[in-house]
C-alpha positions as CSV (number, residue, x, y, z in Angstrom):
1,M,162.0,-21.8,-144.8
2,S,158.6,-23.2,-143.9
3,M,155.6,-21.3,-142.9
4,F,155.8,-22.4,-139.3
5,S,159.3,-21.2,-138.8
6,R,158.4,-17.8,-140.1
7,F,155.4,-17.7,-137.9
8,S,157.4,-18.6,-134.8
9,E,159.9,-15.9,-135.6
10,R,157.2,-13.3,-135.6
11,M,155.5,-14.4,-132.4
12,P,156.4,-12.4,-129.3
13,K,158.9,-14.2,-127.0
14,R,157.4,-15.9,-123.9
15,K,158.1,-14.2,-120.6
16,T,159.3,-16.1,-117.6
17,K,157.3,-16.3,-114.4
18,E,159.6,-13.8,-112.7
19,E,159.1,-11.3,-115.5
20,L,155.3,-11.7,-115.3
21,D,155.4,-11.4,-111.5
22,E,157.4,-8.2,-111.8
23,H,155.1,-6.7,-114.4
24,Y,151.9,-7.4,-112.5
25,E,153.4,-6.3,-109.2
26,N,153.6,-2.8,-110.5
27,V,150.0,-2.7,-111.8
28,K,147.8,-0.5,-109.6
29,L,144.0,-0.5,-109.7
30,E,142.1,2.7,-109.7
31,K,139.1,3.4,-107.5
32,G,136.3,1.9,-109.7
33,D,138.3,-0.9,-111.3
34,F,137.1,-3.7,-109.1
35,L,133.5,-2.8,-109.5
36,A,134.0,-2.6,-113.3
37,M,135.6,-6.1,-113.3
38,V,132.7,-7.5,-111.2
39,I,130.1,-5.9,-113.6
40,A,132.0,-7.2,-116.6
41,A,132.1,-10.7,-115.2
42,F,128.4,-10.6,-114.4
43,I,127.5,-9.5,-117.9
44,T,129.8,-12.2,-119.3
45,F,128.7,-15.2,-117.2
46,F,125.0,-14.4,-116.5
47,P,123.6,-15.2,-120.0
48,V,125.6,-18.5,-120.0
49,V,124.2,-19.5,-116.6
50,I,120.7,-18.6,-117.7
51,V,120.9,-20.7,-120.9
52,A,122.3,-23.6,-118.9
53,M,119.5,-23.4,-116.4
54,V,116.9,-23.2,-119.1
55,V,118.3,-26.3,-120.8
56,I,118.6,-28.3,-117.5
57,F,115.1,-27.3,-116.3
58,G,113.7,-27.9,-119.8
59,L,115.1,-31.5,-119.8
60,M,113.8,-32.0,-116.2
61,W,110.4,-30.8,-117.3
62,L,110.4,-33.2,-120.3
63,F,111.4,-36.2,-118.2
64,V,109.0,-35.5,-115.4
65,R,106.1,-34.7,-117.6
């Protein structure tokens, strides 16, 4: 028995699209969940966008200078 066969036996079984649709159909959001998701997305993506902008504007400044 190889390492990969033991690993695949222990992995959870993949769910079908119908099973996933049924699961997420029953998920209900609470009152503040949408705002929390927006804030989490902002906290996640804002630093990446700032770093990308600094790199782009830094390269532009180097080439124009």
